[in-house]
PAKE-60139 format. One record per atom (N, C-alpha, C): residue in one letter; x, y, z. Coordinates in steps of 0.1 Angstrom, whole numbers, plus 5000, padded with zeros to 4 digits. Each point is the difference from the previous one (the first is absolute). Layout:
% residues N
AXYZ;...
% end
This chain:
% residues 381
M719313782989;M499450044987;M500649924989;N501449985001;N500749924989;N499449864999;N499749935011;N499549874999;N498650004994;F499250105003;F498750024994;F500150014985;I500950084996;I500150034985;I500549874993;K501049935007;K500449874994;K498949904999;A499150005009;A498849915000;A499250034988;L499850134997;L499250044988;L500749954987;Y501350024999;Y500749964989;Y499949854998;A500249925011;A499949865000;A498649954995;D499050065006;D498649974996;D499850024985;L500450114995;L499850034986;L500849904991;L501249975004;L500849904992;L499349875000;H499449965011;H499349875000;H498750014991;R499350115001;R498850014991;R500449994985;I501150064997;I500450004986;I500449854996;D500749935009;D500449874997;D498849914999;V498950025008;V498849924999;V499350024987;V499950134996;V499350034987;V500849944988;V501350025000;V500949954989;V499949854999;A500049935012;A499949855000;A498649964994;D499050085004;D498749964994;D499950024985;I500650114995;I500150024986;I500749894993;N501249965005;N500849904994;N499449865001;G499049985009;G499449875002;G498749994991;M499650114994;M498849994991;M500349954986;T499049954994;T500149974986;T499350114992;H500850074992;H499650134995;H499449984985;H499050074998;H499450004986;H500950064990;P500149954988;P500950064990;P499850154998;D498850055002;D499850154998;D500950085008;I500349955012;I500850085010;I501449945003;K500249884996;K501249935004;K501350064996;D500150044987;D501350054995;D500250155003;R498950075001;R500150145001;R499850065014;F499049955007;F499550065012;F500749955012;I500449875000;I500549935012;I501450055003;G500949994990;G501450045002;G500250145004;D499250094994;D500150145004;D499550025014;T499049935004;T499550025014;T501049955010;L500649884997;L501049955009;L501250095001;S500450064989;S501150105000;S499750125009;Q498750054999;Q499650115009;Q500149965015;F499549885003;F500249965014;F501449985004;A500949954991;A501449985003;A500750135003;M499650104992;M500750135002;M499750065014;I498849995005;I499750065013;I500549905011;R500149874997;R500549915010;R501550035002;F500750024989;F501550035000;F500250125009;E499250114999;E500250125008;E499849975015;L499049925003;L499849965014;L501149925006;Q500549904992;Q501049915005;Q501350075001;E500350104991;E501250085000;E500150085013;A498850045005;A500050085013;A500549915011;F499649875000;F500549915010;F501549974998;D500449974988;D501449964997;D501050115003;T499650134998;T501050115002;T500050055014;G499149955008;G500050045014;G499350135003;V499550064990;V499450145001;V498850005010;L499449895002;L498949995009;L500450015015;E501349985002;E500550005014;E500350155004;A500050094991;A500450145003;A498850085005;G500050035013;G498950075006;G499750144994;L501150064995;L499950134994;L499250004987;L500049884994;L499449994987;L498649945001;A499449995012;A498749945002;A498950074991;G500150135000;G499050084991;G500149964986;N501250004995;N500249964986;N499649864997;N500349915009;N499749864999;N498549985000;L499350075008;L498549995000;L499450064987;Y500650114996;Y499550064987;Y500249904989;R501249934999;R500249914990;R499049885000;F499849955013;F499049895001;F498650054995;N499650115003;N498750054996;N499950014984;R501150054994;R500050014986;R500049864993;V500849915005;V500049864995;V498749935002;H499450025012;H498849945003;H498950044991;R499950134996;R499150054991;R500149944986;T501349984996;T500349944987;T499549855001;F500349935011;F499549865001;F498549994999;K499350095007;K498550004999;K499550024986;A500750094993;A499650034986;A500249884991;I501249945001;I500249884992;I499149885004;H499849995013;H499149905005;H498550024994;S499650125001;S498650034996;S499850004985;Y501050054992;Y499850024986;Y500649894991;R500949925006;R500649894993;R499749865006;Y500449985012;Y499849875007;Y498649965000;L499050085004;L498649965000;L499549974986;A500550084990;A499649974986;A500549864996;I501249975003;I500649874997;I499249895007;K499850025013;K499349895008;K498649984995;N499350104995;N498649994996;N499849984985;Y501149964993;Y499949994985;Y499249874997;R498750024997;R499249884997;R499250034987;D498949934999;D499250014987;D499650144997;P499550085009;P499650144996;P501250084995;E501249985006;E501250074996;E500449964986;I499949874998;I500449944987;I499150064989;F498750015003;F499050064991;F500350154997;F500350075011;F500250154998;F501350034993;Y501049915002;Y501350024994;Y499849994984;R499149904996;R499849994986;R499150124995;V499150045008;V499250124996;V500950124998;I500950035010;I500850124999;I501149984989;S500549884998;S500949984989;S499450034987;Q498749964998;Q499350034988;Q499850154998;I499650065011;I499850155000;I501350074995;Y501149965006;Y501350064996;Y500349984985;A499749884995;A500249974986;A499150074991;E498750015004;E499050074992;E500350154998;H500550065011;H500350144999;H501450044997;R500849904997;R501450014996;R500850075011;I499949955012;I500750055011;I501349925001;S501150074997;S501349924999;S500749995014;A499449925009;A500549985013;A499549865005;L500749955010;L499449875005;L498850035009;P498949934998;P498850025008;P500349985015;P499350075008;P500249985015;P499349875004;I500349965012;I499349895006;I498750065006;V498949934998;V498750045005;V499649905011;S499850065012;S499749915012;S498750045007;T499349905005;T498750035007;T500350015015;I500950095004;I500450015014;I499450135005;S499250074992;S499350125005;S498749975007;N499350105004;N498649975005;N499150114994;H498749995004;H499050094993;H500150145005;D500650025012;D500250145004;D501250074993;S501149924998;S501250054993;S499750004985;Y499249904995;Y499649994986;Y501249974992;Y500250064988;Y501149984991;Y501150095004;W501349955000;W501150095001;W501249944993;A501050094999;A501249964993;A501350055007;V501149934999;V501250055005;V501149974989;P500250104992;P500949984988;P501449955004;Y500650055011;Y501349965004;Y500149845002;F498949945005;F500049865002;F499349924989;E499650074989;E499449944989;E498849925003;I499150065008;I498849935004;I498850084999;I498949944996;I498650055001;I499249915009;A499350065010;A499249925009;A498550024998;L499249905001;L498650004999;L499449935012;P498750025003;P499449925010;P499749864995;S499949915010;S499749864996;S498650004994;G499849924990;G498749984993;G499950084988;E500950094997;E499950094988;E500149924987;E500649875001;E500149924988;E498649954995;H499050025008;H498649964996;H499250124995;S500650114998;S499250124997;S500750084988;L499250074992;L500550084989;L499850155002;L499050045007;L499750145001;L500950085008;N500849945009;N501150085007;N501350004992;L500149904991;L501449984994;L500550124992;P499250094995;P500750114993;P500950085010;D499849995013;D500850075009;D501549955001;I500249884994;I501449955000;I500850084990;Y499350064990;Y500750094991;Y500550135007;H499350055010;H500450115008;H501349965007;E500149885006;E501249965007;E501149984990;I499749954988;I501149994989;I500550144998;G499150105001;G500450144998;G501150045010;H500049965012;H501050035010;H501449944995;L499949884995;L501349944995;L500550074988;L499150044991;L500450084988;L500650135004;H499350075010;H500550135004;H501549985005;S500249905008;S501449975004;S500949974989;M499549914991;M500949964988;M500450124992;F499050094997;F500350114992;F500650125007;G500249995013;G500550105008;G499150135000;G498749984999;G499150115001;G500050094987;R500649954990;R500150094988;R498750024992;S498949925004;S498750024993;S499450135006;C500550055010;C499450135006;C501250105003;E501049994993;E501250085003;E499850154999;V499350044989;V499750144998;V498950045009;S499049925002;S498950035009;S500550035014;T501149935004;T500550035014;T500450145001;K500750064990;K500450145000;K498950094999;V499049964991;V498850094998;V499250015013;I499949895007;I499250005013;I500850085010;D501349985001;D500850085010;D499850154998;R500150044987;R499950144996;R498650055003;H499049924997;H498650055002;H499850035015;F500449915009;F499750025014;F500850115006;A501250024995;A500950115004;A499350134997;L499550014988;L499350124995;L498750035008;E499349895003;E498850015008;E500250055014;I501149965006;I500450055013;I500350155000;V500750044989;V500350144998;V498750084998;R499149944993;R498750074997;R499250025013;V499849905008;V499250025012;V500750095010;T501350004999;T500750105009;T499850144996;D500050024987;D499850144994;D498650045002;E499049915000;E498650035001;E499650015015;G500949975009;G499750015014;G499249895006;T499949884993;T499349895004;T500949885005;A501250035002;A501049905004;A499649935012;A499450075010;A499649935012;A499049894998;H499250014990;H499049904997;H500649894991;F500850034990;F500449904990;F501449964998;K500950085006;K501549974998;K500449875005;E499549965012;E500449875006;E499549894991;T498850014996;T499449894991;T500849994987;L500350114994;L500850004988;L501449945002;E500650035011;E501449955002;E499949855003;E499049955007;E499849865002;E499749934987;A499250064991;A499649944987;A501349994992;K500850114999;K501250004992;K500949885004;Y500149975013;Y500949895005;Y499349874996;L498749985003;L499449874998;L499949974985;W499850104991;W500149974986;W501349934996;Q501150065005;Q501349954996;Q500349875007;D499649985013;D500349895008;D499349874996;S498750014997;S499249884997;S498950024990;W499350115000;W498850024992;W500349984985;L501050064995;L500349994986;L500249854995;E500749935008;E500249864997;E498749925000;E499150035010;E498749935000;E499250044988;F500050124996;F499350044988;F500549924988;T501349994999;T500649934988;T499649865000;C499949945012;C499549865001;C498649984996;D499150105003;D498750004995;D500050014985;L500950084994;L500050014986;L500549874993;V500949935007;V500549874995;V498849914999;G499249995011;G498849915000;G499150044989;T499750124998;T499150054989;T500549984987;Y501350034998;Y500749994987;Y499949854995;M500249915010;M500149864996;M498749925001;T499050055007;T498849925000;T498750084997;G500250134997;G498950084996;G498950025010;A498849984996;A498850025009;A500049905012;A500649894998;A500049905011;A500650065013;Y501150074998;Y500750065012;Y499150115006;A499350074992;A499150115005;A498949935009;W499449904994;W498949935008;W500549945013;T501249944999;T500549945012;T500350115011;N500550114995;N500250115010;N498750055006;L499050014992;L498750045005;L499449905010;K500349874997;K499549895009;K500750025013;L501350035000;L500850015012;L499450125008;L499750114994;L499550115007;L498649975006;S499249934992;S498649965005;S500049915012;T500949905000;T500149915010;T500850045012;G500850114998;G500850055011;G499350105009;H499750124995;H499450105008;H499050094993;G499649964988;G499050074993;G500550144996;S499150094999;S500450144994;S500350105010;T499949975013;T500150105010;T501550045003;K500949914996;K501550035003;K500850014988;I499450024988;I500850004988;I500950124999;F499850105008;F500950125000;F501149995010;E500049905008;E501149985010;E501249944993;Y501250035006;Y501249954995;Y500949965011;S501149934997;S501049965010;S501450034996;E500949975008;E501450024996;E500449914988;S499449894999;S500449904990;S499150014987;H498850055002;H499149994988;H499250134998;P499950054988;P499150124998;P498649975001;A499150105000;A498649985002;A499449924989;D499049925003;D499349914991;D499450084988;E499450115003;E499450084990;E501050044989;A501250045004;A501050044990;A500549874992;R500149895007;R500449884994;R499049954989;M498750015003;M499049964991;M500050104988;R500250135003;R500150104989;R501149974990;I501249965005;I501149984991;I499849874992;I499349905006;I499749884993;I499150034988;I499050085003;I499050034989;I500850084989;M500950095004;M500850074990;M500849914991;M500549895006;M500849914992;M499249924991;L498749975004;L499149934991;L499850094987;E499950135003;E499850094988;E501250014992;K501250005006;K501350014993;K500249874991;L499549895005;L500149874993;L499049994988;G499150104999;G499049994990;G498849915003;L499949965013;L498949915004;L498850095004;T499450064990;T499050105002;T498749945007;E499549894994;E498849945006;E500249955014;D501249945002;D500349955014;D500150125009;K500650104996;K500250125008;K498650065004;Q499150004990;Q498750065003;Q499249915010;R500149874999;R499349915009;R500650015014;V501350005001;V500650025013;V499750135006;E500150114992;E499750135005;E498650025005;T499049934993;T498650015004;T499849945013;A500649885002;A499949935013;A500750085011;W501150064997;W500850085010;W499250125004;K499350074991;K499250115003;K498949975010;V499449884998;V499049955010;V500649985014;F501249954999;F500849975013;F500350145007;L500250104992;L500450135005;L498850085005;K498849964997;K498850075004;K500050035015;D499850135003;D499950045014;D501350005008;T501250004993;T501249995007;T500650145002;E499550104994;E500650145002;E500050045015;L499149955008;L499950035014;L501349955007;F500749904995;F501249945006;F501350054995;K499950094989;K501250054994;K500650115009;P501349995004;P500650115008;P500150134991;S500050115007;S500150134993;S501350024992;D501049935004;D501350024993;D500449884991;Y499049924997;Y500249884992;Y500550034986;A499450104994;A500350044986;A501550034998;L500650055011;L501450034999;L500949884999;L499649895004;L500849885001;L500249934987;Y499049994992;Y500049914988;Y499450084988;P500850104995;P499550084989;P499949914987;Q499050024992;Q499849924988;Q501250014991;K500650124999;K501150024990;K501249915004;L500249985013;L501149915005;L499749864996;L498849955003;L499649874996;L500149974985;Q499650104992;Q500149994986;Q501449994995;H500950085007;H501449994996;H500649875003;I499649945011;I500549865004;I499549904990;V498850014996;V499449904990;V500750014987;D500250134995;D500750024987;D501449955000;E500850035011;E501449965000;E500149845002;F499149955008;F500049855002;F499749934987;F499050044993;F499649944987;F501150004990;A500650124999;A501150014990;A501249915004;F500350005012;F501149915005;F499749864997;Y498849955004;Y499749864998;Y499949964985;Q499650094992;Q499949984985;Q501449994995;N500950095004;N501450004995;N500849885005;A499649955012;A500649885006;A499549874993;D499050024991;D499449884993;D499349905009;L499350065011;L499249915008;L498650004995;A499549884998;A498749994993;A498950045010;S499050084994;S498950045007;S498849904998;H499050025008;H498849914999;H499450014986;P499850134995;P499450014986;P500849934990;E501450005001;E500849944990;E499849855001;L499849945011;L499849855001;L498649974995;V499050085002;V498749984995;V500050014984;K500750104995;K500150014986;K500749894993;A501049945007;A500749884994;A499249885001;G498950005007;G499249885001;G500449905010;D501050045009;D500549915010;D499049975011;V499949885005;V499349975012;V500950025012;S500350125003;S500950045010;S499349995014;I500950005010;I499450015014;I499150125001;S500450114995;S499250125001;S498749994993;V499949934989;V498849974993;V499149915009;V500549905006;V499349925009;V499450085011;L500750095006;L499650085011;L498950104996;N500150054988;N498950094995;N498849924997;D500149894994;D498849914998;D499449965013;A500849985010;A499449965013;A499150125006;W500550124999;W499250115005;W498850034991;V500149984987;V498850014992;V498949905004;T500549875001;T499049905004;T499450025014;A500950045009;A499550025014;A498950115001;Q500150104991;Q499150115000;Q498749984992;H500249924989;H498949994991;H499249865001;D500749905006;D499449875002;D500449945014;P499750085011;P500649965013;P499549865004;T498949954996;T499549875005;T500949894994;K500650024989;K500949904993;K501450035003;Y500350105008;Y501550035002;Y500849905006;Y499449935010;Y500849905007;Y500549894991;A499049954991;A500449904991;A501050054990;Y499950134995;Y500950064991;Y501450015006;E500150045013;E501350025006;E500749875002;T499249905004;T500649865002;T500649954987;E499250024989;E500549954987;E501250084995;A500050135002;A501150094996;A501349965008;L499949985013;L501149975007;L500649864996;N499149914998;N500549874996;N500649994986;K499550094991;K500650024987;K501550045002;L500250105009;L501350055002;L500949885006;R499549935009;R500749895007;R500449904989;T499049974991;T500349904990;T501150054991;T500050134996;T501050064992;T501449995007;F500050015013;F501249995008;F500549865003;G499249904996;G500349865003;G499749975014;L499150075007;L499649975014;L498749935000;P499749925011;P498749935001;P498950105003;K498849974995;K498850085002;K499750005015;I499350105004;I499550015014;I498550045000;N499349975011;N498750045001;N500050135009;C499650114994;C500150135007;C498850015010;
% end
């Protein structure tokens, strides 16, 4: 067994050395050269040191420590895979789309007065995984080809929301966390007193955990998207629902994401909070058509999971926090007359809906205007 474990350690050491040599042999773009490369190499060096130390100290020769040595290998191997997936692949694939998106996200950060270094945006995702973010590794990933499209781009603000949630330590929903915890604790007591615990207690206990574990953060990311792009985020969310599974599964939820119905509801509530009354009415009208005949698919206990009063509390606390943090909203940028990224995205949705035959030409022109602003060559979309 000791020889087997030593082989695992040796293989991983070699894999690390190959990746590090590849990084060192690349010519790196200035966007990532000073900030992203050194930190990534340091992360690889840390786990390599731990593996090499196991050889140097002779701990791998001790049969009694085989279990511990295997556990250490698995832990280090997971770390290697994470750095490889979220850093190395982003470095290796840093090309024109990444250069474009880094300028887009840098402008977004500047427009909304986000006082942090923008993350690297990489096209290493796929259409099944769609957009995702890993705040620890300072990366947002999109599918290849997104640099040619505007109607999905509001979702990048949702991913920015994950970085902001991490940056602020969850303080934009600090009070809501306690309110939600108390609400479900009381609901569990209520159903117990009413004698309906057999039907609802397990659902409420699961909801209480999921709200704290993941749902609340996802809701705040939807609020970031809406706060910073207004109706554009709502239309993109509706597009995602329409192209995904339609209306039949909007009441389903997972461990990582709340139900789409509740997410759309809180997005519409934020439009109202922002004073975007006309946009809210248009989105809500389309959403009601989407909701037609969905009652048949709504679970009997669904109303217990996403009470309107909790969603409203989250919206109110989030809005107050972002206003106090002096982060610019979409209405503020519109009022200032700035041609912001959020304005471009809203114009894209207006054009696509009201003049769809001319949308392709509009989108190509809009993207090339951005590229010209960024000092990048024009492309044919």
